[in-house]
C-alpha positions in Angstrom: 7.6 10.0 -55.8 8.4 13.9 -55.0 4.9 14.2 -54.0 5.1 11.5 -51.8 8.3 12.0 -50.3 7.1 16.1 -49.4 3.6 14.7 -48.1 5.5 12.5 -45.8 7.7 15.2 -44.7 4.9 17.2 -44.0 3.3 14.7 -41.7 7.0 14.3 -40.1 6.7 18.1 -39.5 3.0 18.4 -38.4 3.7 15.5 -36.0 6.9 16.8 -34.4 4.5 20.0 -34.1 2.0 18.6 -32.5 4.3 16.7 -29.9 5.8 19.8 -29.3 2.7 21.4 -28.3 1.8 18.8 -26.1 5.2 19.0 -24.2 4.3 22.5 -24.1 0.9 22.5 -22.6 1.9 19.2 -19.9 4.7 21.6 -18.7 2.3 24.8 -18.3 -0.2 22.6 -16.7 2.5 21.6 -14.1 3.7 24.7 -14.0 0.6 26.0 -12.8 -0.6 23.4 -10.6 2.9 24.1 -8.4 1.9 27.7 -8.5 -1.8 26.4 -7.3 0.2 24.4 -4.4 2.3 27.3 -3.6 -0.6 29.9 -3.2 -2.4 27.4 -1.3 0.4 26.8 1.0 1.1 30.2 1.7 -2.7 31.6 2.2 -3.9 28.8 4.3 -1.2 26.7 5.9 1.4 29.4 6.5 -1.1 31.4 8.4 -2.0 28.7 10.6 1.1 27.5 11.7 2.3 31.0 12.3 -1.1 31.8 14.4 -0.2 28.6 16.9 3.3 30.0 17.6 1.6 33.2 18.8 0.6 33.2 23.1 -3.6 33.5 23.2 -5.7 34.1 26.6 -6.7 30.7 26.5 -3.2 29.4 26.9 -3.4 30.8 30.7 -7.3 30.2 31.4 -7.5 26.4 30.1 -4.1 25.3 29.2 -5.0 21.9 28.7 -7.5 22.8 26.3 -5.7 24.7 24.5 -2.8 22.4 23.6 -5.9 20.0 22.6 -7.0 22.5 19.9 -3.6 23.5 18.9 -2.9 19.4 18.1 -6.4 18.9 16.6 -5.6 22.2 14.1 -2.0 20.8 13.4 -2.8 17.2 12.4 -5.9 18.8 10.4 -3.5 21.0 8.3 -0.4 18.8 8.1 -2.9 16.3 6.1 -4.2 18.8 4.3 -0.6 19.8 3.1 0.1 16.0 2.1 -2.9 15.6 0.2 -1.6 18.9 -1.6 1.7 17.4 -2.2 -0.3 14.3 -3.4 -2.3 16.2 -6.0 0.9 17.8 -6.9 2.9 14.4 -7.6 -0.2 13.5 -9.6 -0.9 16.6 -11.3 -2.0 14.3 -14.4 -4.8 12.0 -13.0 -7.9 12.8 -11.6 -8.7 11.6 -7.4 -9.6 8.3 -7.2 -10.7 6.2 -4.2 -7.3 6.5 -2.0 -7.0 10.0 -2.7 -10.8 10.8 -1.3 -10.2 8.5 1.4 -7.3 10.9 2.3 -9.5 13.9 1.9 -12.0 12.3 4.0 -9.5 11.6 6.4 -8.2 15.5 6.7 -12.0 16.5 7.0 -12.2 14.0 10.3 -9.3 15.4 11.6 -10.9 18.6 12.4 -13.3 16.5 14.6 -10.3 14.8 16.1 -10.2 11.6 14.8 -6.7 10.7 13.2 -7.2 8.0 10.8 -4.3 6.7 8.5 -5.1 5.6 4.4 -2.9 2.5 3.8 -2.8 1.5 0.6 -2.3 -2.3 0.3 -2.1 -2.8 -3.4 -2.3 -0.6 -6.2 -6.2 0.2 -7.7 -6.6 -0.2 -11.3 -9.6 2.4 -12.8 -12.9 2.1 -10.8 -16.4 3.1 -12.1 -17.2 6.2 -10.6 -20.1 4.7 -8.9 -18.0 2.4 -6.8 -15.6 5.1 -5.8 -19.0 7.2 -4.8 -20.1 4.3 -2.9 -17.1 3.3 -0.8 -16.4 6.8 0.0 -19.9 7.4 1.3 -19.9 3.9 3.5 -16.5 4.7 4.7 -17.6 7.8 5.6 -20.4 6.3 8.0 -18.3 3.8 9.4 -15.3 6.9 10.3 -18.3 9.0 11.8 -19.7 5.7 13.9 -15.8 5.6 15.3 -15.7 9.1 16.2 -18.8 8.9 18.0 -19.1 5.5 19.6 -15.5 3.7 19.9 -14.3 6.2 22.8 -11.1 6.2 20.4 -9.7 8.9 18.3 -7.6 6.6 15.7 -8.4 4.6 12.9 -7.2 2.5 10.3 -8.2 2.4 6.8 -6.9 -0.3 4.5 -7.7 -0.5 0.8 -6.6 -3.5 -1.4 -7.4 -4.9 -4.8 -8.6 -8.2 -5.4 -9.5 -10.5 -8.2 -13.1 -9.8 -8.6 -13.0 -5.8 -7.0 -11.9 -4.2 -4.2 -12.2 -3.6 -0.6 -11.5 -1.0 2.2 -11.4 -1.9 6.1 -12.0 0.2 8.9 -10.4 -0.8 11.8 -10.2 0.6 15.4 -9.0 -0.4 18.5 -12.3 1.4 20.8 -14.3 -0.2 23.3 -16.5 -2.2 20.6 -19.9 -3.7 20.9 -22.1 -6.9 20.2 -23.2 -6.2 16.4 -26.5 -8.7 17.0 -27.9 -6.3 20.1 -26.7 -2.8 18.8 -29.2 0.1 19.1 -31.1 1.7 16.2 -29.3 4.8 14.7 -25.4 3.8 13.8 -26.7 4.2 10.0 -25.1 0.6 9.7 -28.0 -1.1 7.6 -28.7 2.1 5.2 -25.6 3.8 5.2 -23.2 0.9 4.9 -24.6 -2.5 4.4 -27.2 -0.8 1.9 -24.7 1.6 -0.1 -22.9 -1.7 -1.1 -25.8 -4.0 -1.9 -26.7 -1.6 -4.7 -23.6 -2.2 -6.7 -23.9 -6.1 -6.0 -21.1 -5.6 -3.0 -21.3 -6.2 0.4 -20.0 -5.0 4.4 -19.3 -7.2 7.2 -18.8 -5.5 10.9 -16.9 -7.5 13.2 -17.2 -6.5 16.7 -17.0 -7.5 20.2 -16.7 -5.6 23.8 -13.8 -4.5 24.7 -11.8 -5.6 21.3 -12.5 -2.7 18.8 -14.4 -2.8 15.4 -13.8 -3.7 11.8 -15.8 -2.9 9.3 -15.2 -4.6 5.8 -16.4 -2.9 2.4 -16.4 -5.2 -0.8 -17.2 -4.0 -4.2 -17.0 -5.3 -7.6 -14.3 -3.5 -10.0 -17.3 -3.6 -12.5 -20.9 -3.2 -11.5 -23.3 -6.0 -11.9 -26.6 -4.5 -10.8 -28.1 -1.1 -12.1 -27.6 1.6 -9.6 -30.6 4.0 -8.8 
């Protein structure tokens, strides 16, 4: 009986020590993430913001162009800061589809496209291949927006359904006729082809003067072999 009590007490002590060590590790991880965030802001965003406040020769030679560059730079770094804060809030989770789309939006901001990511419903865990496919197809759709739409704004909506997840890219640009589009848009291979490989599909709705909507649908579990 004494041996049993001692063994139980030992297990309780071990469990408590393990729980304490886990808590210490989590706190240290969060502290390290905060330090990385502080350093990133100090080394990147802060110097850029300070430089924007200084006069430059281009301000007098080409004031309109200079203002446009300032706005683009400000948008890009505002998105980077937002993403950094989001990672700080989710330091214990790996980047998922929404996070990767927000990173993509930050990358495209440097080229002048303002893309807002809207999460309409909470996503569950998705296969890596599904995330990669939706990310790649979204990039191609947004590149098309940047090159062909005549607008510099787009909305990316992400929504979970019963059988999978959908990503919709919407712009209010000049639009086009999908049945008469010229080759080179990358729709067949970079968008439709990607989704088909994992058992999903893509639809493109557009008309002259009415903008474009690209809807990407992928299953939450893969139904076809990828490769």
